[in-house]
N, CA, C and O atoms as CSV, one atom per row, in Angstrom:
chain,resi,resn,atom,element,x,y,z
A,1,MET,N,N,233.517,155.652,174.328
A,1,MET,CA,C,232.858,154.383,174.121
A,1,MET,C,C,231.372,154.552,174.436
A,1,MET,O,O,231.015,155.087,175.485
A,2,PRO,N,N,230.503,154.095,173.521
A,2,PRO,CA,C,229.059,154.253,173.763
A,2,PRO,C,C,228.602,153.393,174.949
A,2,PRO,O,O,229.089,152.286,175.176
A,3,LYS,N,N,227.666,153.946,175.676
A,3,LYS,CA,C,227.120,153.261,176.839
A,3,LYS,C,C,226.214,152.116,176.381
A,3,LYS,O,O,225.406,152.290,175.469
A,4,ALA,N,N,226.347,150.949,177.011
A,4,ALA,CA,C,225.505,149.808,176.649
A,4,ALA,C,C,224.063,150.069,177.083
A,4,ALA,O,O,223.803,150.569,178.177
A,5,LYS,N,N,223.158,149.726,176.213
A,5,LYS,CA,C,221.731,149.882,176.512
A,5,LYS,C,C,221.321,148.810,177.531
A,5,LYS,O,O,221.653,147.638,177.352
A,6,PRO,N,N,220.604,149.195,178.598
A,6,PRO,CA,C,220.204,148.188,179.579
A,6,PRO,C,C,219.288,147.145,178.948
A,6,PRO,O,O,218.432,147.456,178.119
A,7,ARG,N,N,219.493,145.915,179.361
A,7,ARG,CA,C,218.689,144.815,178.825
A,7,ARG,C,C,217.460,144.621,179.706
A,7,ARG,O,O,217.580,144.331,180.897
A,8,GLU,N,N,216.290,144.781,179.118
A,8,GLU,CA,C,215.052,144.618,179.875
A,8,GLU,C,C,214.684,143.150,179.968
A,8,GLU,O,O,214.874,142.375,179.031
A,9,ARG,N,N,214.155,142.795,181.122
A,9,ARG,CA,C,213.704,141.417,181.309
A,9,ARG,C,C,212.452,141.193,180.472
A,9,ARG,O,O,211.520,141.998,180.501
A,10,GLN,N,N,212.440,140.113,179.741
A,10,GLN,CA,C,211.292,139.762,178.906
A,10,GLN,C,C,210.314,138.895,179.699
A,10,GLN,O,O,210.721,138.054,180.500
A,11,ALA,N,N,209.046,139.109,179.469
A,11,ALA,CA,C,208.029,138.275,180.115
A,11,ALA,C,C,208.124,136.867,179.540
A,11,ALA,O,O,208.311,136.709,178.333
A,12,PRO,N,N,207.999,135.840,180.382
A,12,PRO,CA,C,208.051,134.472,179.864
A,12,PRO,C,C,206.826,134.167,179.010
A,12,PRO,O,O,205.757,134.741,179.217
A,13,ALA,N,N,206.989,133.267,178.060
A,13,ALA,CA,C,205.869,132.866,177.202
A,13,ALA,C,C,204.761,132.241,178.039
A,13,ALA,O,O,203.577,132.453,177.777
A,14,THR,N,N,205.151,131.475,179.037
A,14,THR,CA,C,204.209,130.870,179.968
A,14,THR,C,C,204.592,131.321,181.371
A,14,THR,O,O,205.721,131.079,181.797
A,15,PRO,N,N,203.692,131.965,182.098
A,15,PRO,CA,C,204.035,132.404,183.450
A,15,PRO,C,C,204.458,131.222,184.314
A,15,PRO,O,O,203.958,130.112,184.130
A,16,PRO,N,N,205.377,131.449,185.258
A,16,PRO,CA,C,205.849,130.351,186.105
A,16,PRO,C,C,204.790,129.833,187.073
A,16,PRO,O,O,204.914,128.719,187.583
A,17,SER,N,N,203.767,130.613,187.329
A,17,SER,CA,C,202.684,130.147,188.187
A,17,SER,C,C,201.400,130.840,187.758
A,17,SER,O,O,201.416,131.899,187.130
A,18,ALA,N,N,200.302,130.217,188.112
A,18,ALA,CA,C,198.997,130.760,187.739
A,18,ALA,C,C,197.989,130.358,188.800
A,18,ALA,O,O,198.194,129.370,189.505
A,19,PRO,N,N,196.895,131.115,188.925
A,19,PRO,CA,C,195.877,130.749,189.904
A,19,PRO,C,C,195.301,129.371,189.600
A,19,PRO,O,O,195.223,128.960,188.443
A,20,SER,N,N,194.898,128.658,190.658
A,20,SER,CA,C,194.362,127.313,190.487
A,20,SER,C,C,193.497,126.943,191.683
A,20,SER,O,O,193.808,127.320,192.813
A,21,LYS,N,N,192.429,126.219,191.448
A,21,LYS,CA,C,191.575,125.708,192.529
A,21,LYS,C,C,192.054,124.335,193.007
A,21,LYS,O,O,191.409,123.726,193.861
A,22,ASP,N,N,193.161,123.844,192.476
A,22,ASP,CA,C,193.687,122.530,192.805
A,22,ASP,C,C,194.555,122.605,194.056
A,22,ASP,O,O,195.700,123.053,193.994
A,23,LEU,N,N,194.013,122.168,195.189
A,23,LEU,CA,C,194.772,122.143,196.440
A,23,LEU,C,C,195.587,120.852,196.506
A,23,LEU,O,O,195.026,119.758,196.567
A,24,GLN,N,N,196.896,120.987,196.493
A,24,GLN,CA,C,197.788,119.836,196.585
A,24,GLN,C,C,198.035,119.504,198.053
A,24,GLN,O,O,197.950,120.378,198.915
A,25,VAL,N,N,198.335,118.257,198.329
A,25,VAL,CA,C,198.569,117.807,199.696
A,25,VAL,C,C,199.899,117.062,199.779
A,25,VAL,O,O,200.490,116.692,198.765
A,26,LEU,N,N,200.347,116.857,201.000
A,26,LEU,CA,C,201.527,116.039,201.251
A,26,LEU,C,C,201.261,115.201,202.487
A,26,LEU,O,O,200.403,115.537,203.303
A,27,ALA,N,N,202.000,114.110,202.622
A,27,ALA,CA,C,201.816,113.226,203.769
A,27,ALA,C,C,202.165,113.972,205.049
A,27,ALA,O,O,203.164,114.690,205.109
A,28,HIS,N,N,201.343,113.798,206.058
A,28,HIS,CA,C,201.559,114.434,207.356
A,28,HIS,C,C,202.781,113.786,208.007
A,28,HIS,O,O,202.792,112.570,208.203
A,29,PRO,N,N,203.804,114.563,208.345
A,29,PRO,CA,C,205.032,113.981,208.876
A,29,PRO,C,C,204.953,113.508,210.335
A,29,PRO,O,O,205.849,112.804,210.800
A,30,ALA,N,N,203.909,113.881,211.049
A,30,ALA,CA,C,203.767,113.473,212.457
A,30,ALA,C,C,202.302,113.165,212.749
A,30,ALA,O,O,201.709,113.727,213.670
A,31,ALA,N,N,201.727,112.264,211.952
A,31,ALA,CA,C,200.299,111.961,212.056
A,31,ALA,C,C,199.912,111.349,213.401
A,31,ALA,O,O,198.728,111.313,213.733
A,32,HIS,N,N,200.864,110.875,214.169
A,32,HIS,CA,C,200.590,110.278,215.467
A,32,HIS,C,C,200.304,111.331,216.538
A,32,HIS,O,O,199.912,110.985,217.653
A,33,ARG,N,N,200.500,112.625,216.209
A,33,ARG,CA,C,200.416,113.682,217.214
A,33,ARG,C,C,199.434,114.774,216.765
A,33,ARG,O,O,199.389,115.138,215.590
A,34,ASP,N,N,198.654,115.283,217.716
A,34,ASP,CA,C,197.843,116.479,217.460
A,34,ASP,C,C,198.723,117.700,217.657
A,34,ASP,O,O,199.329,117.859,218.717
A,35,TYR,N,N,198.801,118.550,216.675
A,35,TYR,CA,C,199.421,119.864,216.815
A,35,TYR,C,C,198.790,120.788,215.802
A,35,TYR,O,O,198.240,120.337,214.798
A,36,THR,N,N,198.866,122.061,216.056
A,36,THR,CA,C,198.197,123.047,215.214
A,36,THR,C,C,199.160,123.615,214.191
A,36,THR,O,O,200.291,123.984,214.507
A,37,ILE,N,N,198.684,123.677,212.955
A,37,ILE,CA,C,199.382,124.397,211.890
A,37,ILE,C,C,198.554,125.648,211.635
A,37,ILE,O,O,197.338,125.565,211.465
A,38,ARG,N,N,199.200,126.799,211.609
A,38,ARG,CA,C,198.494,128.063,211.395
A,38,ARG,C,C,199.072,128.755,210.166
A,38,ARG,O,O,200.276,128.995,210.072
A,39,PHE,N,N,198.182,129.067,209.228
A,39,PHE,CA,C,198.553,129.805,208.028
A,39,PHE,C,C,197.920,131.190,208.115
A,39,PHE,O,O,196.749,131.312,208.476
A,40,SER,N,N,198.673,132.225,207.792
A,40,SER,CA,C,198.142,133.584,207.738
A,40,SER,C,C,198.324,134.098,206.324
A,40,SER,O,O,199.433,134.108,205.789
A,41,LEU,N,N,197.225,134.525,205.725
A,41,LEU,CA,C,197.246,135.037,204.357
A,41,LEU,C,C,196.671,136.447,204.392
A,41,LEU,O,O,195.469,136.629,204.589
A,42,ASP,N,N,197.518,137.427,204.204
A,42,ASP,CA,C,197.127,138.828,204.392
A,42,ASP,C,C,196.646,139.533,203.129
A,42,ASP,O,O,196.240,140.693,203.198
A,43,GLU,N,N,196.680,138.870,201.989
A,43,GLU,CA,C,196.398,139.587,200.735
A,43,GLU,C,C,195.277,138.946,199.925
A,43,GLU,O,O,195.371,138.879,198.700
A,44,PHE,N,N,194.224,138.477,200.578
A,44,PHE,CA,C,193.112,137.868,199.845
A,44,PHE,C,C,192.296,138.956,199.157
A,44,PHE,O,O,192.008,140.002,199.738
A,45,THR,N,N,191.935,138.689,197.927
A,45,THR,CA,C,191.108,139.615,197.149
A,45,THR,C,C,190.065,138.826,196.369
A,45,THR,O,O,190.373,137.796,195.769
A,46,CYS,N,N,188.839,139.312,196.382
A,46,CYS,CA,C,187.788,138.832,195.491
A,46,CYS,C,C,186.964,140.057,195.115
A,46,CYS,O,O,187.308,141.181,195.481
A,47,LEU,N,N,185.895,139.841,194.396
A,47,LEU,CA,C,185.045,140.953,193.972
A,47,LEU,C,C,183.685,140.864,194.641
A,47,LEU,O,O,183.168,139.772,194.877
A,48,CYS,N,N,183.112,142.014,194.944
A,48,CYS,CA,C,181.738,142.042,195.425
A,48,CYS,C,C,180.845,141.551,194.288
A,48,CYS,O,O,180.924,142.085,193.182
A,49,PRO,N,N,179.996,140.547,194.529
A,49,PRO,CA,C,179.166,140.025,193.447
A,49,PRO,C,C,178.077,140.993,192.977
A,49,PRO,O,O,177.488,140.789,191.915
A,50,LEU,N,N,177.805,142.039,193.754
A,50,LEU,CA,C,176.773,142.996,193.369
A,50,LEU,C,C,177.343,144.213,192.650
A,50,LEU,O,O,176.741,144.707,191.697
A,51,THR,N,N,178.501,144.700,193.099
A,51,THR,CA,C,179.060,145.930,192.517
A,51,THR,C,C,180.274,145.683,191.632
A,51,THR,O,O,180.624,146.531,190.811
A,52,GLY,N,N,180.925,144.524,191.792
A,52,GLY,CA,C,182.147,144.249,191.048
A,52,GLY,C,C,183.374,144.928,191.635
A,52,GLY,O,O,184.473,144.803,191.094
A,53,GLN,N,N,183.196,145.646,192.738
A,53,GLN,CA,C,184.332,146.314,193.378
A,53,GLN,C,C,185.140,145.300,194.180
A,53,GLN,O,O,184.592,144.299,194.641
A,54,PRO,N,N,186.446,145.551,194.350
A,54,PRO,CA,C,187.283,144.584,195.070
A,54,PRO,C,C,186.994,144.565,196.567
A,54,PRO,O,O,186.718,145.594,197.183
A,55,ASP,N,N,187.065,143.378,197.122
A,55,ASP,CA,C,186.984,143.157,198.564
A,55,ASP,C,C,188.316,142.566,199.006
A,55,ASP,O,O,188.903,141.747,198.299
A,56,PHE,N,N,188.787,142.980,200.168
A,56,PHE,CA,C,190.079,142.538,200.683
A,56,PHE,C,C,189.883,141.919,202.056
A,56,PHE,O,O,189.047,142.374,202.836
A,57,ALA,N,N,190.660,140.875,202.349
A,57,ALA,CA,C,190.550,140.217,203.648
A,57,ALA,C,C,191.892,139.628,204.064
A,57,ALA,O,O,192.779,139.376,203.249
A,58,ARG,N,N,191.994,139.420,205.375
A,58,ARG,CA,C,193.113,138.681,205.960
A,58,ARG,C,C,192.525,137.354,206.454
A,58,ARG,O,O,191.571,137.337,207.232
A,59,PHE,N,N,193.104,136.257,205.995
A,59,PHE,CA,C,192.636,134.937,206.393
A,59,PHE,C,C,193.634,134.295,207.340
A,59,PHE,O,O,194.846,134.440,207.186
A,60,GLN,N,N,193.099,133.584,208.320
A,60,GLN,CA,C,193.933,132.732,209.155
A,60,GLN,C,C,193.291,131.348,209.132
A,60,GLN,O,O,192.093,131.193,209.371
A,61,ILE,N,N,194.112,130.358,208.842
A,61,ILE,CA,C,193.670,128.970,208.807
A,61,ILE,C,C,194.404,128.244,209.924
A,61,ILE,O,O,195.632,128.290,210.000
A,62,GLU,N,N,193.656,127.580,210.784
A,62,GLU,CA,C,194.240,126.768,211.844
A,62,GLU,C,C,193.765,125.338,211.633
A,62,GLU,O,O,192.572,125.079,211.478
A,63,MET,N,N,194.723,124.414,211.629
A,63,MET,CA,C,194.383,123.019,211.349
A,63,MET,C,C,195.095,122.075,212.304
A,63,MET,O,O,196.235,122.310,212.706
A,64,VAL,N,N,194.397,121.005,212.655
A,64,VAL,CA,C,195.028,119.836,213.241
A,64,VAL,C,C,194.852,118.765,212.166
A,64,VAL,O,O,193.760,118.228,211.984
A,65,CYS,N,N,195.931,118.466,211.464
A,65,CYS,CA,C,195.863,117.546,210.329
A,65,CYS,C,C,195.723,116.106,210.798
A,65,CYS,O,O,196.014,115.782,211.950
A,66,ASP,N,N,195.278,115.261,209.901
A,66,ASP,CA,C,195.199,113.831,210.198
A,66,ASP,C,C,196.311,113.141,209.410
A,66,ASP,O,O,197.421,112.984,209.919
A,67,ARG,N,N,196.030,112.733,208.192
A,67,ARG,CA,C,197.052,112.050,207.384
A,67,ARG,C,C,197.673,112.938,206.315
A,67,ARG,O,O,198.722,112.609,205.760
A,68,LEU,N,N,197.021,114.073,206.025
A,68,LEU,CA,C,197.477,114.940,204.935
A,68,LEU,C,C,197.607,116.380,205.388
A,68,LEU,O,O,196.850,116.839,206.245
A,69,CYS,N,N,198.568,117.097,204.814
A,69,CYS,CA,C,198.768,118.529,205.027
A,69,CYS,C,C,198.636,119.237,203.686
A,69,CYS,O,O,198.788,118.615,202.635
A,70,ILE,N,N,198.355,120.530,203.719
A,70,ILE,CA,C,198.275,121.337,202.501
A,70,ILE,C,C,199.675,121.744,202.062
A,70,ILE,O,O,200.506,122.137,202.880
A,71,GLU,N,N,199.919,121.646,200.786
A,71,GLU,CA,C,201.176,122.127,200.216
A,71,GLU,C,C,201.023,123.636,200.033
A,71,GLU,O,O,200.052,124.093,199.431
A,72,LEU,N,N,201.979,124.412,200.551
A,72,LEU,CA,C,201.820,125.865,200.663
A,72,LEU,C,C,201.712,126.591,199.324
A,72,LEU,O,O,200.903,127.512,199.206
A,73,LYS,N,N,202.484,126.219,198.322
A,73,LYS,CA,C,202.393,126.936,197.044
A,73,LYS,C,C,201.006,126.736,196.441
A,73,LYS,O,O,200.444,127.672,195.871
A,74,SER,N,N,200.447,125.535,196.556
A,74,SER,CA,C,199.101,125.319,196.009
A,74,SER,C,C,198.071,126.135,196.781
A,74,SER,O,O,197.086,126.592,196.200
A,75,LEU,N,N,198.284,126.324,198.091
A,75,LEU,CA,C,197.382,127.164,198.882
A,75,LEU,C,C,197.441,128.608,198.381
A,75,LEU,O,O,196.414,129.276,198.265
A,76,LYS,N,N,198.642,129.076,198.090
A,76,LYS,CA,C,198.810,130.433,197.556
A,76,LYS,C,C,198.091,130.577,196.211
A,76,LYS,O,O,197.394,131.566,195.985
A,77,MET,N,N,198.257,129.599,195.322
A,77,MET,CA,C,197.608,129.648,194.009
A,77,MET,C,C,196.089,129.542,194.145
A,77,MET,O,O,195.346,130.159,193.382
A,78,TYR,N,N,195.636,128.755,195.121
A,78,TYR,CA,C,194.207,128.611,195.392
A,78,TYR,C,C,193.609,129.958,195.814
A,78,TYR,O,O,192.586,130.378,195.273
A,79,PHE,N,N,194.240,130.630,196.771
A,79,PHE,CA,C,193.734,131.934,197.209
A,79,PHE,C,C,193.772,132.947,196.069
A,79,PHE,O,O,192.870,133.775,195.946
A,80,TRP,N,N,194.795,132.888,195.248
A,80,TRP,CA,C,194.915,133.784,194.095
A,80,TRP,C,C,193.751,133.574,193.126
A,80,TRP,O,O,193.334,134.518,192.455
A,81,SER,N,N,193.226,132.360,193.044
A,81,SER,CA,C,192.171,132.046,192.071
A,81,SER,C,C,190.874,132.809,192.329
A,81,SER,O,O,190.012,132.862,191.452
A,82,TYR,N,N,190.718,133.395,193.504
A,82,TYR,CA,C,189.502,134.154,193.810
A,82,TYR,C,C,189.578,135.615,193.362
A,82,TYR,O,O,188.578,136.330,193.423
A,83,ARG,N,N,190.721,136.051,192.925
A,83,ARG,CA,C,190.950,137.475,192.647
A,83,ARG,C,C,189.894,138.102,191.736
A,83,ARG,O,O,189.484,139.239,191.969
A,84,ASN,N,N,189.454,137.398,190.723
A,84,ASN,CA,C,188.500,137.963,189.765
A,84,ASN,C,C,187.108,137.348,189.878
A,84,ASN,O,O,186.304,137.458,188.952
A,85,GLU,N,N,186.819,136.703,191.009
A,85,GLU,CA,C,185.516,136.076,191.204
A,85,GLU,C,C,184.659,136.902,192.151
A,85,GLU,O,O,185.159,137.492,193.110
A,86,GLY,N,N,183.379,136.935,191.871
A,86,GLY,CA,C,182.431,137.585,192.766
A,86,GLY,C,C,182.027,136.624,193.869
A,86,GLY,O,O,181.665,135.479,193.596
A,87,ALA,N,N,182.085,137.080,195.116
A,87,ALA,CA,C,181.738,136.198,196.234
A,87,ALA,C,C,181.362,137.023,197.453
A,87,ALA,O,O,182.024,138.008,197.780
A,88,PHE,N,N,180.297,136.611,198.120
A,88,PHE,CA,C,179.946,137.223,199.397
A,88,PHE,C,C,180.908,136.723,200.466
A,88,PHE,O,O,181.405,135.600,200.374
A,89,HIS,N,N,181.174,137.535,201.470
A,89,HIS,CA,C,182.142,137.199,202.518
A,89,HIS,C,C,181.854,135.844,203.163
A,89,HIS,O,O,182.747,135.008,203.301
A,90,GLU,N,N,180.603,135.639,203.552
A,90,GLU,CA,C,180.232,134.414,204.251
A,90,GLU,C,C,180.401,133.193,203.350
A,90,GLU,O,O,180.871,132.146,203.794
A,91,ASP,N,N,180.016,133.333,202.093
A,91,ASP,CA,C,180.083,132.213,201.157
A,91,ASP,C,C,181.526,131.818,200.855
A,91,ASP,O,O,181.868,130.637,200.906
A,92,VAL,N,N,182.365,132.788,200.544
A,92,VAL,CA,C,183.742,132.451,200.176
A,92,VAL,C,C,184.490,131.862,201.371
A,92,VAL,O,O,185.292,130.946,201.189
A,93,THR,N,N,184.255,132.352,202.575
A,93,THR,CA,C,184.920,131.811,203.764
A,93,THR,C,C,184.538,130.346,203.969
A,93,THR,O,O,185.402,129.504,204.211
A,94,ASN,N,N,183.246,130.046,203.871
A,94,ASN,CA,C,182.785,128.668,204.047
A,94,ASN,C,C,183.214,127.761,202.894
A,94,ASN,O,O,183.497,126.583,203.116
A,95,THR,N,N,183.266,128.280,201.685
A,95,THR,CA,C,183.732,127.494,200.537
A,95,THR,C,C,185.197,127.104,200.710
A,95,THR,O,O,185.581,125.969,200.428
A,96,ILE,N,N,186.008,128.046,201.174
A,96,ILE,CA,C,187.425,127.749,201.408
A,96,ILE,C,C,187.566,126.651,202.460
A,96,ILE,O,O,188.359,125.726,202.286
A,97,LEU,N,N,186.804,126.746,203.549
A,97,LEU,CA,C,186.843,125.694,204.560
A,97,LEU,C,C,186.442,124.352,203.952
A,97,LEU,O,O,187.124,123.350,204.169
A,98,ASP,N,N,185.351,124.320,203.198
A,98,ASP,CA,C,184.895,123.070,202.575
A,98,ASP,C,C,185.964,122.476,201.662
A,98,ASP,O,O,186.186,121.265,201.678
A,99,ASP,N,N,186.623,123.310,200.871
A,99,ASP,CA,C,187.648,122.821,199.940
A,99,ASP,C,C,188.863,122.273,200.684
A,99,ASP,O,O,189.427,121.257,200.278
A,100,ILE,N,N,189.273,122.934,201.768
A,100,ILE,CA,C,190.408,122.455,202.558
A,100,ILE,C,C,190.062,121.136,203.232
A,100,ILE,O,O,190.887,120.223,203.262
A,101,VAL,N,N,188.853,121.023,203.775
A,101,VAL,CA,C,188.421,119.781,204.406
A,101,VAL,C,C,188.363,118.660,203.369
A,101,VAL,O,O,188.808,117.545,203.641
A,102,LYS,N,N,187.828,118.942,202.202
A,102,LYS,CA,C,187.743,117.926,201.135
A,102,LYS,C,C,189.135,117.435,200.737
A,102,LYS,O,O,189.330,116.238,200.527
A,103,ALA,N,N,190.094,118.337,200.632
A,103,ALA,CA,C,191.435,117.973,200.186
A,103,ALA,C,C,192.231,117.231,201.253
A,103,ALA,O,O,193.008,116.335,200.924
A,104,THR,N,N,192.050,117.590,202.540
A,104,THR,CA,C,192.950,117.071,203.581
A,104,THR,C,C,192.288,116.173,204.620
A,104,THR,O,O,192.988,115.434,205.311
A,105,GLN,N,N,190.954,116.211,204.756
A,105,GLN,CA,C,190.245,115.445,205.787
A,105,GLN,C,C,190.919,115.611,207.157
A,105,GLN,O,O,191.334,114.619,207.757
A,106,PRO,N,N,191.034,116.848,207.660
A,106,PRO,CA,C,191.743,117.089,208.913
A,106,PRO,C,C,190.940,116.619,210.128
A,106,PRO,O,O,189.759,116.289,210.022
A,107,ARG,N,N,191.600,116.599,211.267
A,107,ARG,CA,C,190.893,116.348,212.526
A,107,ARG,C,C,190.089,117.582,212.915
A,107,ARG,O,O,188.987,117.478,213.452
A,108,PHE,N,N,190.658,118.746,212.636
A,108,PHE,CA,C,190.007,120.008,212.976
A,108,PHE,C,C,190.521,121.083,212.027
A,108,PHE,O,O,191.689,121.067,211.641
A,109,ALA,N,N,189.652,122.011,211.652
A,109,ALA,CA,C,190.066,123.173,210.861
A,109,ALA,C,C,189.189,124.358,211.228
A,109,ALA,O,O,187.983,124.221,211.431
A,110,ARG,N,N,189.816,125.523,211.309
A,110,ARG,CA,C,189.095,126.772,211.564
A,110,ARG,C,C,189.618,127.809,210.581
A,110,ARG,O,O,190.826,127.987,210.428
A,111,ILE,N,N,188.686,128.491,209.917
A,111,ILE,CA,C,189.016,129.566,208.999
A,111,ILE,C,C,188.475,130.855,209.596
A,111,ILE,O,O,187.287,130.949,209.906
A,112,SER,N,N,189.334,131.839,209.756
A,112,SER,CA,C,188.914,133.162,210.231
A,112,SER,C,C,189.248,134.163,209.140
A,112,SER,O,O,190.397,134.270,208.711
A,113,ALA,N,N,188.241,134.891,208.696
A,113,ALA,CA,C,188.431,135.898,207.657
A,113,ALA,C,C,188.060,137.262,208.223
A,113,ALA,O,O,186.929,137.476,208.660
A,114,ALA,N,N,189.010,138.173,208.213
A,114,ALA,CA,C,188.785,139.547,208.680
A,114,ALA,C,C,188.708,140.423,207.428
A,114,ALA,O,O,189.723,140.724,206.800
A,115,TRP,N,N,187.502,140.819,207.083
A,115,TRP,CA,C,187.260,141.579,205.857
A,115,TRP,C,C,187.448,143.065,206.114
A,115,TRP,O,O,187.055,143.580,207.161
A,116,ASN,N,N,188.050,143.745,205.155
A,116,ASN,CA,C,188.218,145.190,205.267
A,116,ASN,C,C,186.859,145.873,205.230
A,116,ASN,O,O,185.859,145.282,204.822
A,117,VAL,N,N,186.843,147.111,205.658
A,117,VAL,CA,C,185.602,147.865,205.777
A,117,VAL,C,C,184.887,147.987,204.426
A,117,VAL,O,O,185.501,148.209,203.382
A,118,ARG,N,N,183.564,147.831,204.499
A,118,ARG,CA,C,182.707,148.073,203.336
A,118,ARG,C,C,181.466,148.776,203.860
A,118,ARG,O,O,180.742,148.223,204.689
A,119,GLY,N,N,181.215,149.983,203.387
A,119,GLY,CA,C,180.054,150.743,203.847
A,119,GLY,C,C,180.129,151.070,205.331
A,119,GLY,O,O,179.103,151.178,206.002
A,120,GLY,N,N,181.350,151.228,205.841
A,120,GLY,CA,C,181.523,151.564,207.246
A,120,GLY,C,C,181.417,150.374,208.183
A,120,GLY,O,O,181.418,150.546,209.402
A,121,ILE,N,N,181.324,149.152,207.623
A,121,ILE,CA,C,181.166,147.954,208.443
A,121,ILE,C,C,182.323,146.998,208.183
A,121,ILE,O,O,182.608,146.646,207.039
A,122,TYR,N,N,182.992,146.580,209.273
A,122,TYR,CA,C,183.989,145.519,209.190
A,122,TYR,C,C,183.270,144.197,209.421
A,122,TYR,O,O,182.372,144.120,210.259
A,123,THR,N,N,183.649,143.174,208.699
A,123,THR,CA,C,183.021,141.867,208.841
A,123,THR,C,C,184.088,140.832,209.151
A,123,THR,O,O,185.106,140.762,208.463
A,124,ASP,N,N,183.863,140.034,210.177
A,124,ASP,CA,C,184.701,138.869,210.480
A,124,ASP,C,C,183.826,137.636,210.329
A,124,ASP,O,O,182.713,137.586,210.853
A,125,VAL,N,N,184.333,136.639,209.608
A,125,VAL,CA,C,183.614,135.386,209.431
A,125,VAL,C,C,184.520,134.267,209.925
A,125,VAL,O,O,185.670,134.159,209.499
A,126,VAL,N,N,184.001,133.432,210.827
A,126,VAL,CA,C,184.760,132.303,211.362
A,126,VAL,C,C,183.936,131.041,211.121
A,126,VAL,O,O,182.767,130.968,211.501
A,127,ALA,N,N,184.560,130.049,210.483
A,127,ALA,CA,C,183.892,128.772,210.218
A,127,ALA,C,C,184.801,127.644,210.690
A,127,ALA,O,O,186.023,127.725,210.567
A,128,GLU,N,N,184.190,126.589,211.234
A,128,GLU,CA,C,184.970,125.475,211.778
A,128,GLU,C,C,184.471,124.135,211.259
A,128,GLU,O,O,183.309,123.970,210.889
A,129,TYR,N,N,185.397,123.191,211.248
A,129,TYR,CA,C,185.092,121.791,210.954
A,129,TYR,C,C,185.750,120.948,212.036
A,129,TYR,O,O,186.881,121.219,212.437
A,130,ARG,N,N,185.050,119.935,212.504
A,130,ARG,CA,C,185.598,118.996,213.485
A,130,ARG,C,C,185.253,117.584,213.002
A,130,ARG,O,O,184.086,117.261,212.783
A,131,LYS,N,N,186.285,116.748,212.840
A,131,LYS,CA,C,186.078,115.367,212.414
A,131,LYS,C,C,185.241,114.637,213.452
A,131,LYS,O,O,185.476,114.774,214.653
A,132,LYS,N,N,184.274,113.868,212.997
A,132,LYS,CA,C,183.385,113.144,213.908
A,132,LYS,C,C,184.209,112.253,214.840
A,132,LYS,O,O,185.037,111.457,214.396
A,133,GLY,N,N,183.962,112.408,216.132
A,133,GLY,CA,C,184.632,111.599,217.132
A,133,GLY,C,C,185.953,112.162,217.631
A,133,GLY,O,O,186.481,111.687,218.637
A,134,TRP,N,N,186.496,113.160,216.952
A,134,TRP,CA,C,187.789,113.717,217.387
A,134,TRP,C,C,187.567,114.656,218.555
A,134,TRP,O,O,186.674,115.502,218.525
A,135,LYS,N,N,188.376,114.504,219.573
A,135,LYS,CA,C,188.346,115.399,220.733
A,135,LYS,C,C,189.769,115.871,220.984
A,135,LYS,O,O,190.690,115.056,221.050
A,136,PRO,N,N,189.956,117.162,221.123
A,136,PRO,CA,C,191.309,117.652,221.396
A,136,PRO,C,C,191.753,117.248,222.803
A,136,PRO,O,O,190.944,117.106,223.720
A,137,ALA,N,N,193.042,117.072,222.935
A,137,ALA,CA,C,193.594,116.822,224.266
A,137,ALA,C,C,193.379,118.072,225.105
A,137,ALA,O,O,193.382,119.178,224.566
A,138,PRO,N,N,193.190,117.919,226.426
A,138,PRO,CA,C,193.013,119.110,227.261
A,138,PRO,C,C,194.258,119.994,227.231
A,138,PRO,O,O,195.385,119.503,227.164
A,139,ARG,N,N,194.039,121.276,227.282
A,139,ARG,CA,C,195.147,122.234,227.277
A,139,ARG,C,C,195.933,122.106,228.576
A,139,ARG,O,O,195.353,121.981,229.655
A,140,VAL,N,N,197.224,122.137,228.466
A,140,VAL,CA,C,198.100,122.047,229.628
A,140,VAL,C,C,198.522,123.465,229.999
A,140,VAL,O,O,199.105,124.179,229.183
A,141,GLU,N,N,198.226,123.867,231.227
A,141,GLU,CA,C,198.633,125.183,231.724
A,141,GLU,C,C,199.856,124.984,232.598
A,141,GLU,O,O,199.786,124.336,233.642
A,142,LEU,N,N,200.969,125.539,232.170
A,142,LEU,CA,C,202.204,125.445,232.929
A,142,LEU,C,C,202.340,126.655,233.842
A,142,LEU,O,O,201.892,127.749,233.498
A,143,PRO,N,N,202.958,126.462,235.004
A,143,PRO,CA,C,203.148,127.615,235.889
A,143,PRO,C,C,204.091,128.622,235.262
A,143,PRO,O,O,204.961,128.270,234.466
A,144,ALA,N,N,203.911,129.865,235.627
A,144,ALA,CA,C,204.772,130.924,235.112
A,144,ALA,C,C,206.203,130.679,235.579
A,144,ALA,O,O,206.437,130.209,236.692
A,145,HIS,N,N,207.133,130.999,234.725
A,145,HIS,CA,C,208.557,130.854,235.038
A,145,HIS,C,C,209.036,132.179,235.624
A,145,HIS,O,O,208.513,133.237,235.273
A,146,ALA,N,N,209.991,132.131,236.482
A,146,ALA,CA,C,210.507,133.339,237.142
A,146,ALA,C,C,210.978,134.387,236.143
A,146,ALA,O,O,210.933,135.579,236.448
A,147,HIS,N,N,211.425,133.981,234.964
A,147,HIS,CA,C,211.931,134.923,233.961
A,147,HIS,C,C,210.833,135.470,233.063
A,147,HIS,O,O,211.106,136.290,232.186
A,148,ASP,N,N,209.594,135.030,233.269
A,148,ASP,CA,C,208.487,135.473,232.413
A,148,ASP,C,C,207.972,136.852,232.758
A,148,ASP,O,O,207.032,137.329,232.122
A,149,GLY,N,N,208.548,137.500,233.731
A,149,GLY,CA,C,208.204,138.886,234.002
A,149,GLY,C,C,207.191,139.032,235.027
A,149,GLY,O,O,206.804,140.153,235.358
């Protein structure tokens, strides 16, 4: 009996997802409380605006939301949208912060971008936003527990 030829998966006519600058939001489920949401994105890519060579970074976003939160798939598509764009490290980090603040109007947001080496130099860019009048609650330091080592 002849062996059946393997069936190759065909590419869809329209990809199931595509890069987008449209940051979607959702209602904050606990708007009465300050708490931190932390997103880590390890695969950011854009292009050097001078050489066209790829730049790679790890982003961490920390937010204390107010009434809105970022929808994660839209955040992924948003970061993907930079893949073929030329951008300086400082500019793209601050632009991302501005876009997140515009979409969500958080109480607080911090963007930390750890850029891979370029010319023997590692670059870290940290940008913050704080809503006017918002003050974080003081940090509570709990005593060490006997099982904490």
